[in-house]
C-alpha positions in Angstrom: -76.1 32.0 26.8 -76.2 32.5 23.4 -74.3 28.8 22.2 -73.3 28.4 17.9 -73.7 25.0 16.6 -71.2 24.7 13.3 -73.7 23.2 10.6 -72.1 20.5 9.6 -70.3 21.0 5.9 -72.3 20.0 2.7 -72.0 16.3 2.1 -70.7 14.9 -0.9 -73.6 15.1 -2.8 -75.0 18.6 -1.3 -71.0 19.6 -2.7 -71.4 17.7 -6.9 -75.3 19.6 -7.2 -74.3 23.1 -5.7 -71.2 22.9 -9.0 -74.1 21.9 -11.2 -75.4 24.5 -10.5 -72.7 26.3 -11.4 -71.7 24.9 -14.6 -75.4 25.5 -15.4 -75.2 28.5 -15.1 -72.1 29.0 -17.5 -73.4 27.3 -19.4 -76.4 29.5 -19.7 -74.4 32.7 -20.1 -72.3 31.3 -22.4 -74.5 29.8 -24.5 -75.8 33.5 -24.6 -71.9 34.9 -25.1 -71.8 33.4 -28.1 -75.9 33.6 -29.8 -74.4 37.4 -29.5 -70.5 36.9 -31.0 -72.8 34.7 -33.1 -74.9 38.0 -34.3 -71.3 39.8 -35.0 -71.3 41.8 -31.8 -67.6 42.0 -30.8 -65.8 40.6 -28.0 -66.2 43.7 -25.2 -69.2 44.6 -26.0 -71.2 41.4 -24.7 -72.7 41.8 -21.8 -72.3 38.4 -20.7 -68.0 38.8 -19.9 -68.3 40.8 -16.5 -70.7 37.1 -15.5 -68.6 34.8 -17.0 -65.2 36.1 -15.7 -67.5 36.1 -12.3 -68.5 31.9 -13.6 -65.3 31.6 -14.6 -63.2 32.3 -11.1 -65.8 30.5 -9.2 -65.3 27.1 -11.1 -61.1 27.7 -10.8 -61.6 28.1 -7.5 -64.2 24.5 -6.7 -61.3 22.8 -8.7 -58.4 24.6 -7.5 -60.1 23.2 -3.4 -60.8 19.6 -4.8 -57.9 19.0 -6.0 -55.9 20.0 -2.6 -58.6 17.5 -1.1 -56.7 15.2 -3.5 -58.3 12.3 -5.1 -58.4 14.9 -7.9 -62.5 14.7 -8.8 -65.5 14.8 -7.7 -67.3 11.9 -5.9 -70.8 10.7 -4.9 -72.0 7.2 -4.6 -76.1 9.0 -6.5 -74.7 7.3 -10.1 -78.2 9.4 -11.6 -76.5 12.7 -10.1 -72.0 11.1 -11.6 -73.5 10.6 -15.2 -75.6 14.2 -14.7 -72.1 15.5 -13.4 -70.0 14.7 -16.2 -73.1 15.1 -19.0 -73.2 19.4 -18.1 -69.3 19.1 -18.2 -68.7 17.1 -21.5 -71.9 20.4 -22.5 -69.8 23.2 -20.8 -66.2 22.4 -22.9 -68.1 22.0 -26.0 -69.5 25.3 -25.8 -66.4 26.6 -23.8 -64.3 25.1 -27.6 -67.7 27.0 -29.4 -66.8 30.6 -27.6 -62.7 30.2 -27.8 -64.0 30.0 -31.8 -66.4 33.2 -31.5 -63.7 34.9 -29.3 -60.6 34.5 -31.9 -63.5 35.2 -34.8 -64.4 38.5 -33.7 -61.5 39.6 -32.4 -60.5 38.9 -35.9 -63.5 41.3 -37.8 -62.4 43.5 -35.1 -58.7 44.1 -36.3 -60.2 44.0 -40.1 -62.9 47.1 -39.5 -59.9 48.6 -37.5 -57.5 48.7 -40.1 -59.8 49.9 -42.5 -60.6 52.6 -41.1 -57.4 53.3 -40.8 -56.6 52.3 -44.3 -59.0 55.1 -45.0 -57.7 57.7 -43.0 -53.9 56.7 -44.7 -56.3 57.4 -47.9 -57.8 60.6 -47.1 -54.6 62.1 -45.2 -53.0 61.5 -48.6 -55.2 62.7 -51.3 -55.4 65.6 -49.1 -52.3 66.3 -48.3 -49.3 68.9 -50.7 -46.8 66.6 -49.8 -45.2 63.2 -50.7 -43.7 60.3 -48.1 -40.4 62.2 -48.0 -41.2 65.8 -46.6 -41.2 67.8 -50.2 -44.3 69.2 -52.5 -45.7 67.7 -54.8 -46.1 68.9 -57.4 -48.8 71.0 -58.4 -49.6 70.9 -54.2 -48.6 74.3 -53.2 -48.3 77.2 -54.5 -43.8 78.4 -55.6 -44.8 82.6 -54.5 -47.1 84.7 -53.7 -49.6 86.0 -55.8 -51.1 89.5 -54.9 -53.6 91.4 -56.5 -54.9 94.6 -56.0 
């Protein structure tokens, strides 16, 4: 007869260590994404985006769980671990603030590129089109009749 004994739930200290590992990975991913954005890569092209989103969902789930248990925070009797947690959260917040700023700048740069391309297309069309904006043929834009030479 196999008896399965459920593992005891992780202690508060173990849970804080698990959260710290998640925060550390988020810090690494956001730092890499910020570096990519600083080099001028478009926001949607960074390889870190998918992993950042995945980690953010895990972090949100963790926060929701802590919130639903009440108490509103992370509890551990280990003062050093608590200080490390606070330090890493401050670091993550600063990196996320930078990330938001860089993402906004990347989006604006992408919009400027699109506007420049569309402007060039419009200019090329207007230079080669025999028609004016009102749909009429521009002066010298098209012959008035046909000429057949023998």
